[in-house]
C-alpha positions in Angstrom: 3.9 -29.4 -6.9 2.7 -30.9 -10.1 4.4 -30.3 -13.4 2.7 -28.8 -16.4 3.1 -29.1 -20.1 2.5 -25.6 -21.4 1.8 -24.7 -25.0 3.6 -21.5 -26.0 1.6 -18.4 -25.7 -0.9 -20.0 -23.3 -1.3 -19.1 -19.7 -1.5 -22.1 -17.3 -3.0 -21.6 -13.9 -2.9 -24.1 -11.0 -3.5 -24.0 -7.3 -0.5 -24.3 -5.1 -0.9 -25.8 -1.7 2.2 -24.7 0.2 3.8 -26.9 2.8 2.9 -25.5 6.1 4.9 -26.2 9.2 2.9 -27.2 12.3 4.3 -24.2 14.2 2.2 -21.8 12.1 -0.8 -23.9 11.2 -3.1 -22.2 13.6 -5.6 -19.3 13.5 -4.6 -16.6 16.0 -6.2 -13.5 14.4 -6.3 -10.5 16.7 -9.5 -9.3 18.4 -9.8 -5.6 17.8 -12.4 -3.2 19.1 -12.6 -1.1 15.9 -15.8 -1.2 13.9 -13.7 -1.6 10.8 -10.0 -2.6 10.4 -7.4 -3.7 7.8 -3.8 -4.9 8.0 -2.0 -4.5 4.6 1.4 -5.5 3.4 2.8 -2.3 1.9 5.0 -4.1 -0.6 2.4 -6.3 -2.2 -1.0 -4.7 -1.2 -2.0 -8.1 0.3 -4.7 -7.9 2.9 -3.5 -9.9 5.9 -6.4 -9.1 8.2 -9.8 -7.6 7.5 -12.9 -6.7 9.6 -15.8 -4.9 7.9 -13.2 -3.7 5.4 -15.8 -2.5 2.9 -18.2 -0.9 5.3 -18.8 2.8 4.7 -17.2 4.8 7.5 -16.3 8.4 8.3 -12.6 9.0 7.9 -12.2 12.2 10.0 -8.7 13.6 9.7 -7.4 10.5 7.9 -8.7 12.5 5.0 -5.6 14.7 5.3 -3.5 11.8 3.9 -5.1 12.4 0.5 -4.9 16.2 1.0 -1.2 16.2 1.6 -0.5 13.7 -1.1 -2.3 15.8 -3.7 -0.5 18.9 -2.6 2.9 17.1 -2.7 2.2 15.8 -6.2 1.1 19.2 -7.5 4.6 20.3 -8.1 4.4 23.3 -5.8 7.7 24.3 -4.2 7.7 23.8 -0.4 9.4 27.1 0.1 6.6 29.0 -1.7 4.9 31.5 0.6 1.1 31.2 0.9 -1.1 34.1 1.9 -4.1 32.9 4.0 -7.5 33.7 2.6 -10.6 34.7 4.4 -12.1 31.3 3.7 -9.2 29.5 5.4 -9.0 31.9 8.3 -12.7 31.6 9.0 -12.7 27.9 9.7 -12.7 27.4 13.4 -14.1 23.8 14.0 -12.0 21.0 15.3 -8.2 21.2 15.3 -6.9 24.4 13.8 -3.6 26.3 13.6 -5.4 29.6 14.2 -4.7 31.2 10.9 -5.7 34.8 10.3 -6.5 36.6 7.1 -3.3 37.6 5.2 -1.0 35.4 7.4 2.0 34.2 5.4 3.4 30.8 5.8 5.5 28.5 3.6 3.8 25.6 1.9 6.0 23.2 4.0 4.8 24.8 7.2 1.2 24.4 6.3 1.8 20.8 5.3 3.5 20.1 8.6 0.7 21.6 10.5 -1.9 19.5 8.6 -0.1 16.2 9.2 1.3 16.7 12.7 -1.4 18.7 14.5 -4.2 18.0 12.0 -4.9 21.7 11.4 -8.2 22.0 9.4 -7.7 25.6 8.5 -4.2 24.7 7.0 -5.8 22.2 4.6 -8.0 24.9 3.2 -5.1 27.2 2.6 -3.2 24.3 1.0 -6.0 23.5 -1.3 -6.7 27.1 -2.5 -3.0 27.6 -3.2 -2.5 24.3 -5.0 -5.6 24.3 -7.2 -6.7 27.9 -7.3 -10.1 26.9 -6.1 -11.0 24.9 -3.1 -13.7 22.8 -4.9 -11.3 22.0 -7.7 -8.8 20.5 -5.2 -11.5 18.4 -3.7 -12.4 17.1 -7.2 -8.7 16.2 -7.6 -8.9 14.2 -4.4 -11.9 12.2 -5.6 -10.2 11.6 -9.0 -7.0 10.3 -7.3 -9.1 8.0 -5.1 -10.7 6.5 -8.1 -7.3 6.0 -9.8 -6.0 4.3 -6.8 -8.9 1.8 -6.7 -10.5 3.5 -3.7 -13.9 3.4 -5.4 -16.0 3.4 -2.3 -14.5 6.7 -1.2 -16.0 10.2 -1.6 -14.5 13.4 -0.3 -16.4 16.7 0.1 -13.7 18.6 2.0 -10.0 18.6 2.6 -10.0 18.1 6.4 -12.4 15.3 7.2 -15.0 17.2 9.2 -18.0 14.9 9.2 -20.5 15.2 6.4 -23.0 12.6 5.2 -21.4 12.5 1.7 -17.8 12.4 3.0 -17.0 8.7 3.5 -14.6 5.9 2.8 -13.8 2.3 3.9 -10.9 0.7 5.8 -9.7 -1.0 2.7 -9.8 2.1 0.6 -7.8 4.0 3.2 -5.2 1.2 3.3 -4.8 1.4 -0.5 -4.5 5.2 -0.4 -2.0 5.1 2.4 0.0 2.4 0.6 0.4 4.6 -2.4 1.1 7.7 -0.2 4.0 5.9 1.4 5.8 5.7 -1.9 6.2 9.4 -1.8 9.4 10.3 0.1 8.2 13.7 1.2 5.0 12.2 2.5 7.0 9.6 4.5 9.1 12.4 6.0 6.1 14.3 7.1 4.0 11.4 8.5 7.0 10.1 10.5 8.0 13.5 11.9 7.5 13.5 15.7 7.8 17.2 16.4 8.4 20.4 14.5 8.3 24.2 14.8 5.7 26.0 12.7 6.8 29.5 11.7 5.1 32.5 10.1 6.9 34.5 7.4 5.5 37.9 8.2 6.0 37.9 12.0 8.0 36.3 14.7 5.0 34.1 15.5 5.9 30.4 15.8 4.5 27.3 17.6 5.8 23.9 18.6 3.9 21.0 17.0 3.9 17.5 18.3 2.6 14.7 16.1 -0.8 13.5 17.4 0.1 9.9 16.6 1.1 8.6 20.0 2.7 5.5 18.5 5.4 7.7 17.1 6.2 8.8 20.6 6.2 5.3 22.0 8.7 2.5 22.1 6.9 0.4 19.5 9.5 -1.1 17.3 9.7 0.2 13.7 6.8 2.6 13.8 7.1 5.2 11.0 3.6 6.8 10.5 0.9 7.7 9.6 -2.1 9.7 10.9 -4.8 10.0 13.5 -8.4 11.1 13.0 -11.1 12.0 15.5 -14.6 13.4 15.2 -17.8 12.7 17.2 -19.2 10.7 14.2 -16.0 9.0 13.1 -14.9 8.2 16.6 -11.2 7.5 17.2 -9.4 6.4 14.0 -5.8 5.7 13.2 -3.6 4.5 10.4 -0.3 3.2 11.7 2.6 1.9 9.7 5.7 0.1 10.9 8.8 -1.4 9.3 10.8 -4.3 10.5 13.6 -6.1 8.6 12.6 -4.3 5.4 8.9 -5.4 5.7 6.4 -2.6 6.1 2.8 -3.1 7.3 -0.1 -0.7 7.4 -2.8 -1.0 10.1 -6.1 0.9 9.6 -8.6 1.1 12.6 -11.8 3.1 12.4 -14.2 4.0 15.2 -12.1 2.2 17.8 -12.5 2.0 21.5 -8.7 1.9 21.8 -7.0 2.8 18.5 -3.4 2.5 19.7 -4.0 -0.9 21.2 -5.9 -2.1 18.2 -3.1 -0.9 15.9 -0.5 -2.6 18.0 -2.4 -5.9 17.9 -2.7 -5.8 14.2 0.9 -4.9 13.6 2.1 -7.5 16.2 -0.1 -10.1 14.4 1.6 -9.2 11.1 5.1 -9.2 12.3 5.0 -12.0 14.9 2.3 -14.5 14.0 2.4 -14.5 10.2 5.4 -16.4 8.9 6.8 -16.9 5.4 5.7 -19.9 3.4 7.9 -21.2 0.6 5.9 -20.8 -2.7 8.6 -22.4 -4.8 12.3 -23.2 -4.5 15.1 -22.3 -6.8 15.6 -24.9 -9.6 12.2 -26.5 -8.8 10.7 -28.0 -12.0 7.6 -26.0 -12.8 6.5 -27.0 -16.3 7.5 -28.2 -19.8 7.2 -26.0 -22.8 7.3 -26.9 -26.5 10.4 -25.8 -28.5 10.3 -25.2 -32.2 13.2 -26.7 -34.2 14.8 -28.3 -31.2 16.6 -31.6 -30.9 14.2 -32.2 -28.0 10.6 -31.3 -28.4 10.2 -29.6 -25.0 12.3 -27.5 -22.6 12.0 -27.9 -18.8 11.1 -24.7 -17.0 12.5 -24.3 -13.5 12.1 -21.5 -10.9 14.9 -18.9 -11.2 15.0 -18.4 -7.4 13.2 -19.3 -4.2 10.2 -17.2 -3.3 8.8 -16.9 0.2 5.4 -15.3 0.8 3.7 -14.1 4.0 0.4 -15.9 4.5 -2.1 -15.8 7.4 -3.4 -19.2 8.3 -6.8 -18.7 6.6 -5.0 -17.8 3.3 -2.7 -20.7 3.1 -4.9 -22.7 0.7 -5.5 -19.7 -1.5 -2.1 -19.3 -3.1 -2.4 -19.5 -6.9 0.4 -19.6 -9.4 0.2 -18.5 -13.0 2.8 -19.7 -15.5 3.2 -17.2 -18.3 5.0 -17.9 -21.5 4.9 -14.9 -23.7 6.1 -16.2 -27.0 6.8 -19.4 -28.9 10.3 -20.7 -28.1 12.8 -21.4 -30.8 15.8 -23.6 -30.5 18.6 -23.4 -29.5 17.7 -22.8 -25.9 20.5 -22.1 -23.4 20.6 -23.5 -19.9 19.4 -20.7 -17.6 17.8 -18.7 -20.4 14.7 -16.8 -19.3 11.6 -18.3 -20.9 8.7 -16.8 -18.9 7.5 -15.9 -15.5 5.6 -17.4 -12.6 3.2 -15.1 -10.8 1.8 -15.8 -7.4 -1.5 -14.3 -6.3 -3.8 -14.5 -3.2 -7.4 -13.5 -3.8 -6.4 -11.7 -7.0 -3.5 -9.7 -5.3 -0.1 -10.4 -6.7 2.3 -11.4 -3.9 5.3 -12.5 -5.9 6.8 -12.9 -9.3 9.9 -14.8 -10.3 11.5 -15.7 -13.6 11.2 -19.1 -15.2 14.4 -20.3 -16.8 15.5 -23.3 -18.9 16.6 -26.2 -16.7 18.8 -27.5 -19.5 20.0 -27.0 -23.1 17.9 -27.7 -26.1 20.2 -27.7 -29.2 18.9 -26.8 -32.6 17.8 -29.9 -34.6 20.3 -30.9 -37.3 19.3 -30.1 -40.9 19.1 -33.8 -41.8 16.3 -34.3 -39.3 14.1 -32.5 -41.7 14.2 -35.5 -44.0 12.5 -38.8 -43.1 13.8 -42.0 -44.6 
Protein backbone atom coordinates (compact mmCIF):
# COMPACT_ATOMS: atom_id res chain seq x y z
CA UNK A 1 0.00 0.00 0.00
CA UNK A 2 1.25 3.47 -0.76
CA UNK A 3 2.18 5.90 2.02
CA UNK A 4 0.59 9.32 2.38
CA UNK A 5 1.75 12.63 3.66
CA UNK A 6 -1.30 13.94 5.53
CA UNK A 7 -1.77 17.52 6.59
CA UNK A 8 -3.30 17.82 10.04
CA UNK A 9 -7.05 18.22 10.10
CA UNK A 10 -7.40 16.91 6.53
CA UNK A 11 -9.01 13.62 5.53
CA UNK A 12 -7.02 11.54 3.07
CA UNK A 13 -8.79 8.85 1.05
CA UNK A 14 -7.12 6.21 -1.10
CA UNK A 15 -8.23 2.99 -2.69
CA UNK A 16 -6.87 -0.20 -1.18
CA UNK A 17 -6.43 -3.19 -3.43
CA UNK A 18 -6.12 -6.07 -0.99
CA UNK A 19 -3.87 -9.00 -1.70
CA UNK A 20 -6.17 -11.84 -2.71
CA UNK A 21 -5.07 -15.43 -2.50
CA UNK A 22 -5.82 -17.60 -5.55
CA UNK A 23 -8.03 -19.85 -3.44
CA UNK A 24 -10.72 -17.19 -3.09
CA UNK A 25 -10.27 -15.29 -6.35
CA UNK A 26 -13.38 -16.72 -7.93
CA UNK A 27 -17.00 -15.74 -8.25
CA UNK A 28 -19.24 -18.47 -6.83
CA UNK A 29 -22.34 -16.51 -5.89
CA UNK A 30 -25.36 -18.69 -5.06
CA UNK A 31 -28.26 -19.10 -7.43
CA UNK A 32 -31.46 -18.51 -5.47
CA UNK A 33 -35.07 -18.86 -6.62
CA UNK A 34 -36.34 -15.89 -4.59
CA UNK A 35 -37.49 -12.84 -6.55
CA UNK A 36 -35.49 -10.67 -4.15
CA UNK A 37 -32.76 -11.58 -1.68
CA UNK A 38 -30.03 -10.10 0.51
CA UNK A 39 -27.22 -11.52 2.63
CA UNK A 40 -26.06 -9.08 5.29
CA UNK A 41 -23.21 -9.12 7.79
CA UNK A 42 -24.89 -8.34 11.11
CA UNK A 43 -21.83 -6.72 12.68
CA UNK A 44 -21.04 -4.25 9.91
CA UNK A 45 -24.22 -3.99 7.84
CA UNK A 46 -22.20 -4.95 4.77
CA UNK A 47 -24.23 -6.43 1.92
CA UNK A 48 -22.51 -9.66 0.87
CA UNK A 49 -25.10 -10.71 -1.72
CA UNK A 50 -27.98 -8.89 -3.35
CA UNK A 51 -30.66 -9.76 -5.87
CA UNK A 52 -33.31 -7.13 -6.63
CA UNK A 53 -32.56 -5.76 -3.18
CA UNK A 54 -34.42 -2.49 -3.80
CA UNK A 55 -37.42 -3.97 -5.57
CA UNK A 56 -40.75 -3.20 -3.88
CA UNK A 57 -42.12 -6.41 -2.37
CA UNK A 58 -44.87 -7.55 -0.01
CA UNK A 59 -43.39 -8.59 3.37
CA UNK A 60 -46.24 -10.75 4.69
CA UNK A 61 -45.58 -11.70 8.33
CA UNK A 62 -41.99 -10.45 8.20
CA UNK A 63 -43.85 -7.28 9.21
CA UNK A 64 -44.10 -8.73 12.70
CA UNK A 65 -40.37 -8.18 13.24
CA UNK A 66 -41.09 -4.46 13.40
CA UNK A 67 -44.28 -4.98 15.41
CA UNK A 68 -42.51 -6.97 18.11
CA UNK A 69 -39.52 -4.63 18.09
CA UNK A 70 -41.70 -1.55 18.68
CA UNK A 71 -43.57 -3.37 21.44
CA UNK A 72 -40.35 -4.38 23.18
CA UNK A 73 -38.95 -0.87 22.98
CA UNK A 74 -42.16 0.66 24.37
CA UNK A 75 -41.18 -0.10 27.93
CA UNK A 76 -44.22 -2.25 28.66
CA UNK A 77 -43.65 -4.91 31.29
CA UNK A 78 -43.92 -8.37 29.77
CA UNK A 79 -45.92 -9.52 32.78
CA UNK A 80 -48.63 -6.92 32.10
CA UNK A 81 -52.02 -8.50 31.45
CA UNK A 82 -53.78 -7.40 28.27
CA UNK A 83 -57.53 -7.59 27.79
CA UNK A 84 -58.41 -8.45 24.20
CA UNK A 85 -60.53 -5.90 22.38
CA UNK A 86 -63.33 -6.52 19.91
CA UNK A 87 -61.07 -5.28 17.09
CA UNK A 88 -58.37 -7.85 17.90
CA UNK A 89 -60.86 -10.68 18.42
CA UNK A 90 -62.66 -9.96 15.15
CA UNK A 91 -59.59 -10.55 12.96
CA UNK A 92 -59.87 -14.02 11.45
CA UNK A 93 -57.66 -13.96 8.32
CA UNK A 94 -54.42 -15.89 8.01
CA UNK A 95 -52.67 -17.27 11.07
CA UNK A 96 -54.50 -16.45 14.29
CA UNK A 97 -54.39 -17.42 17.93
CA UNK A 98 -58.18 -17.45 18.13
CA UNK A 99 -58.53 -14.59 20.59
CA UNK A 100 -61.96 -13.78 21.96
CA UNK A 101 -63.30 -10.52 23.36
CA UNK A 102 -62.13 -9.96 26.96
CA UNK A 103 -59.58 -12.77 26.84
CA UNK A 104 -56.68 -11.95 29.15
CA UNK A 105 -53.09 -12.81 28.29
CA UNK A 106 -49.76 -11.42 29.38
CA UNK A 107 -47.84 -9.16 27.04
CA UNK A 108 -45.14 -11.85 26.78
CA UNK A 109 -47.60 -14.54 25.71
CA UNK A 110 -48.95 -12.31 22.95
CA UNK A 111 -45.41 -11.52 21.78
CA UNK A 112 -44.55 -15.23 21.70
CA UNK A 113 -47.66 -16.03 19.68
CA UNK A 114 -46.84 -13.27 17.19
CA UNK A 115 -43.26 -14.44 16.64
CA UNK A 116 -43.62 -18.21 16.86
CA UNK A 117 -46.98 -18.92 15.21
CA UNK A 118 -47.39 -15.56 13.45
CA UNK A 119 -50.72 -14.81 15.11
CA UNK A 120 -52.28 -11.84 13.32
CA UNK A 121 -54.89 -11.18 16.00
CA UNK A 122 -52.18 -11.03 18.67
CA UNK A 123 -50.41 -8.19 16.87
CA UNK A 124 -53.58 -6.08 17.02
CA UNK A 125 -53.89 -6.63 20.77
CA UNK A 126 -50.19 -5.80 21.19
CA UNK A 127 -50.52 -2.59 19.21
CA UNK A 128 -53.63 -1.36 21.01
CA UNK A 129 -52.11 -2.01 24.42
CA UNK A 130 -48.76 -0.44 23.56
CA UNK A 131 -49.90 2.74 21.83
CA UNK A 132 -53.49 3.12 23.00
CA UNK A 133 -54.65 3.31 19.40
CA UNK A 134 -53.90 0.87 16.61
CA UNK A 135 -53.19 3.55 13.98
CA UNK A 136 -50.77 5.29 16.33
CA UNK A 137 -48.77 2.10 16.66
CA UNK A 138 -48.61 1.70 12.87
CA UNK A 139 -47.33 5.28 12.64
CA UNK A 140 -44.60 4.36 15.12
CA UNK A 141 -43.63 1.43 12.89
CA UNK A 142 -43.24 3.73 9.90
CA UNK A 143 -41.26 6.28 11.88
CA UNK A 144 -38.91 3.58 13.15
CA UNK A 145 -38.40 2.28 9.63
CA UNK A 146 -37.35 5.76 8.50
CA UNK A 147 -34.97 6.13 11.44
CA UNK A 148 -33.34 2.80 10.55
CA UNK A 149 -32.78 3.88 6.95
CA UNK A 150 -35.56 1.63 5.61
CA UNK A 151 -36.89 4.46 3.46
CA UNK A 152 -38.56 2.26 0.84
CA UNK A 153 -40.80 0.65 3.44
CA UNK A 154 -44.36 1.51 4.34
CA UNK A 155 -46.61 -0.27 6.81
CA UNK A 156 -50.40 -0.02 7.01
CA UNK A 157 -50.92 -2.85 9.49
CA UNK A 158 -49.11 -4.77 12.21
CA UNK A 159 -49.36 -8.28 10.79
CA UNK A 160 -48.45 -8.09 7.11
CA UNK A 161 -51.74 -9.06 5.54
CA UNK A 162 -51.33 -7.96 1.92
CA UNK A 163 -52.34 -4.41 1.05
CA UNK A 164 -51.27 -2.32 -1.97
CA UNK A 165 -49.75 0.31 0.32
CA UNK A 166 -47.98 -2.16 2.61
CA UNK A 167 -44.56 -2.87 1.12
CA UNK A 168 -40.83 -3.02 1.68
CA UNK A 169 -37.61 -4.27 0.07
CA UNK A 170 -35.18 -7.07 0.85
CA UNK A 171 -32.51 -4.53 1.80
CA UNK A 172 -34.83 -2.60 4.10
CA UNK A 173 -35.88 -5.81 5.84
CA UNK A 174 -32.24 -6.76 6.32
CA UNK A 175 -31.54 -3.39 7.93
CA UNK A 176 -34.58 -3.65 10.20
CA UNK A 177 -33.62 -7.17 11.25
CA UNK A 178 -30.01 -6.18 11.89
CA UNK A 179 -31.21 -3.58 14.35
CA UNK A 180 -33.79 -5.90 15.91
CA UNK A 181 -31.08 -8.45 16.65
CA UNK A 182 -29.39 -5.96 18.95
CA UNK A 183 -32.38 -6.31 21.30
CA UNK A 184 -31.81 -9.24 23.67
CA UNK A 185 -35.51 -9.90 24.21
CA UNK A 186 -36.13 -9.95 20.49
CA UNK A 187 -33.27 -12.43 20.04
CA UNK A 188 -34.76 -14.65 22.72
CA UNK A 189 -38.17 -14.61 21.05
CA UNK A 190 -37.03 -15.16 17.46
CA UNK A 191 -34.78 -18.06 18.46
CA UNK A 192 -37.39 -19.85 20.60
CA UNK A 193 -38.26 -23.19 19.02
CA UNK A 194 -41.40 -23.94 21.03
CA UNK A 195 -43.40 -22.49 23.86
CA UNK A 196 -46.70 -22.79 25.69
CA UNK A 197 -49.16 -19.91 25.28
CA UNK A 198 -51.37 -19.51 28.35
CA UNK A 199 -54.47 -17.42 29.16
CA UNK A 200 -54.74 -15.63 32.48
CA UNK A 201 -58.49 -15.91 33.03
CA UNK A 202 -58.92 -19.60 32.26
CA UNK A 203 -57.04 -22.88 32.07
CA UNK A 204 -56.78 -22.49 28.30
CA UNK A 205 -53.33 -23.04 26.84
CA UNK A 206 -51.77 -24.13 23.58
CA UNK A 207 -48.42 -25.41 22.40
CA UNK A 208 -46.67 -23.17 19.87
CA UNK A 209 -43.96 -24.39 17.50
CA UNK A 210 -41.89 -21.81 15.66
CA UNK A 211 -42.85 -21.74 11.99
CA UNK A 212 -39.20 -21.23 11.01
CA UNK A 213 -38.22 -24.77 10.04
CA UNK A 214 -34.52 -23.91 10.01
CA UNK A 215 -34.70 -23.62 13.80
CA UNK A 216 -35.88 -27.23 13.95
CA UNK A 217 -33.21 -28.44 11.53
CA UNK A 218 -29.57 -29.40 11.96
CA UNK A 219 -28.33 -26.24 10.27
CA UNK A 220 -25.29 -25.10 12.21
CA UNK A 221 -25.64 -21.89 14.19
CA UNK A 222 -29.18 -20.95 13.15
CA UNK A 223 -30.69 -18.48 15.63
CA UNK A 224 -33.72 -16.80 13.97
CA UNK A 225 -35.66 -15.00 12.64
CA UNK A 226 -39.14 -15.11 10.99
CA UNK A 227 -41.26 -16.62 8.24
CA UNK A 228 -43.92 -14.88 6.18
CA UNK A 229 -46.51 -16.22 3.75
CA UNK A 230 -49.44 -14.76 1.86
CA UNK A 231 -50.80 -15.37 -1.61
CA UNK A 232 -49.36 -12.08 -2.88
CA UNK A 233 -46.06 -12.18 -0.99
CA UNK A 234 -45.40 -15.85 -1.62
CA UNK A 235 -43.06 -17.73 0.70
CA UNK A 236 -40.70 -15.39 2.55
CA UNK A 237 -38.06 -15.94 5.19
CA UNK A 238 -35.48 -14.02 7.15
CA UNK A 239 -32.94 -16.42 8.62
CA UNK A 240 -29.96 -15.65 10.82
CA UNK A 241 -27.08 -17.85 11.87
CA UNK A 242 -23.93 -17.35 13.92
CA UNK A 243 -20.65 -19.20 13.58
CA UNK A 244 -17.42 -18.36 15.39
CA UNK A 245 -18.88 -15.07 16.55
CA UNK A 246 -19.91 -13.98 13.05
CA UNK A 247 -23.64 -13.51 12.44
CA UNK A 248 -25.21 -13.36 8.99
CA UNK A 249 -28.76 -12.39 8.00
CA UNK A 250 -30.39 -13.91 4.91
CA UNK A 251 -33.56 -12.36 3.45
CA UNK A 252 -35.51 -14.21 0.75
CA UNK A 253 -38.78 -12.88 -0.66
CA UNK A 254 -41.29 -14.65 -2.90
CA UNK A 255 -39.21 -17.82 -3.03
CA UNK A 256 -39.87 -21.20 -4.61
CA UNK A 257 -37.94 -22.83 -1.76
CA UNK A 258 -37.24 -20.36 1.02
CA UNK A 259 -35.33 -22.73 3.28
CA UNK A 260 -33.05 -23.92 0.51
CA UNK A 261 -32.48 -20.34 -0.63
CA UNK A 262 -31.62 -19.25 2.91
CA UNK A 263 -29.22 -22.17 3.34
CA UNK A 264 -27.50 -21.29 0.07
CA UNK A 265 -27.04 -17.68 1.10
CA UNK A 266 -25.78 -18.51 4.58
CA UNK A 267 -23.47 -21.24 3.24
CA UNK A 268 -22.08 -18.75 0.75
CA UNK A 269 -21.37 -16.27 3.53
CA UNK A 270 -19.80 -18.76 5.91
CA UNK A 271 -17.97 -21.07 3.50
CA UNK A 272 -17.16 -19.17 0.34
CA UNK A 273 -16.38 -15.67 1.60
CA UNK A 274 -13.01 -15.53 3.29
CA UNK A 275 -11.30 -12.73 5.22
CA UNK A 276 -8.94 -10.39 3.38
CA UNK A 277 -6.22 -8.53 5.25
CA UNK A 278 -6.96 -4.82 4.88
CA UNK A 279 -3.90 -3.76 6.86
CA UNK A 280 -1.38 -5.32 9.20
CA UNK A 281 -0.23 -4.25 12.64
CA UNK A 282 2.68 -1.78 12.43
CA UNK A 283 2.15 -1.30 8.70
CA UNK A 284 3.21 2.23 7.72
CA UNK A 285 0.12 4.11 6.57
CA UNK A 286 1.04 7.81 6.30
CA UNK A 287 3.18 10.72 7.48
CA UNK A 288 1.68 13.60 9.43
CA UNK A 289 3.20 17.02 10.23
CA UNK A 290 4.24 17.70 13.84
CA UNK A 291 4.36 21.22 15.20
CA UNK A 292 7.40 22.10 17.29
CA UNK A 293 9.05 18.75 16.73
CA UNK A 294 12.69 17.88 16.27
CA UNK A 295 11.42 16.04 13.21
CA UNK A 296 8.90 17.68 10.91
CA UNK A 297 6.70 14.59 10.53
CA UNK A 298 5.55 11.56 12.50
CA UNK A 299 5.05 8.16 10.94
CA UNK A 300 1.56 6.72 11.30
CA UNK A 301 1.30 2.94 11.59
CA UNK A 302 -1.68 0.61 11.98
CA UNK A 303 -2.43 -0.16 15.61
CA UNK A 304 -3.50 -3.70 14.80
CA UNK A 305 -4.23 -6.08 11.96
CA UNK A 306 -7.67 -5.87 10.38
CA UNK A 307 -9.29 -8.63 8.35
CA UNK A 308 -12.52 -7.96 6.45
CA UNK A 309 -14.91 -10.35 4.75
CA UNK A 310 -15.23 -9.58 1.06
CA UNK A 311 -17.08 -11.37 -1.74
CA UNK A 312 -15.04 -11.72 -4.91
CA UNK A 313 -16.83 -8.89 -6.71
CA UNK A 314 -16.12 -6.47 -3.82
CA UNK A 315 -12.44 -7.15 -3.53
CA UNK A 316 -11.48 -4.05 -5.54
CA UNK A 317 -13.98 -1.79 -3.74
CA UNK A 318 -12.29 -1.54 -0.35
CA UNK A 319 -11.56 2.09 0.48
CA UNK A 320 -9.57 3.40 3.41
CA UNK A 321 -9.93 6.82 4.94
CA UNK A 322 -7.14 8.24 7.07
CA UNK A 323 -8.54 10.61 9.67
CA UNK A 324 -6.41 13.01 11.71
CA UNK A 325 -8.65 15.04 13.97
CA UNK A 326 -6.31 17.73 15.24
CA UNK A 327 -2.94 19.29 14.61
CA UNK A 328 -0.23 17.31 16.36
CA UNK A 329 2.14 18.98 18.79
CA UNK A 330 5.50 17.64 19.90
CA UNK A 331 6.52 15.72 21.83
CA UNK A 332 5.00 12.57 20.32
CA UNK A 333 5.38 9.27 22.13
CA UNK A 334 5.93 6.01 20.29
CA UNK A 335 2.56 4.22 20.25
CA UNK A 336 0.58 7.44 20.86
CA UNK A 337 -2.82 7.43 19.11
CA UNK A 338 -2.83 10.13 16.43
CA UNK A 339 -5.90 9.23 14.38
CA UNK A 340 -7.92 6.43 12.85
CA UNK A 341 -8.15 4.54 9.62
CA UNK A 342 -11.67 3.67 8.48
CA UNK A 343 -12.41 1.00 5.88
CA UNK A 344 -15.55 1.09 3.78
CA UNK A 345 -17.11 -0.94 0.97
CA UNK A 346 -19.70 0.91 -1.13
CA UNK A 347 -20.11 3.44 1.66
CA UNK A 348 -20.62 0.86 4.43
CA UNK A 349 -18.03 0.87 7.19
CA UNK A 350 -16.49 -2.57 7.57
CA UNK A 351 -13.70 -1.75 9.98
CA UNK A 352 -11.93 0.92 12.01
CA UNK A 353 -8.56 0.73 13.72
CA UNK A 354 -6.40 3.29 15.52
CA UNK A 355 -3.40 4.94 13.89
CA UNK A 356 -0.46 5.27 16.25
CA UNK A 357 2.94 6.90 16.11
CA UNK A 358 5.57 4.53 14.78
CA UNK A 359 8.33 6.34 16.67
CA UNK A 360 9.08 9.25 18.96
CA UNK A 361 9.21 12.87 17.86
CA UNK A 362 10.97 14.87 20.61
CA UNK A 363 10.18 18.51 21.18
CA UNK A 364 12.52 20.79 19.29
CA UNK A 365 15.13 22.44 21.57
CA UNK A 366 14.62 26.15 22.29
CA UNK A 367 17.74 27.15 20.45
CA UNK A 368 16.33 25.79 17.18
CA UNK A 369 14.13 28.88 17.24
CA UNK A 370 17.16 30.98 16.39
CA UNK A 371 18.81 30.81 13.01
CA UNK A 372 22.45 31.87 12.75
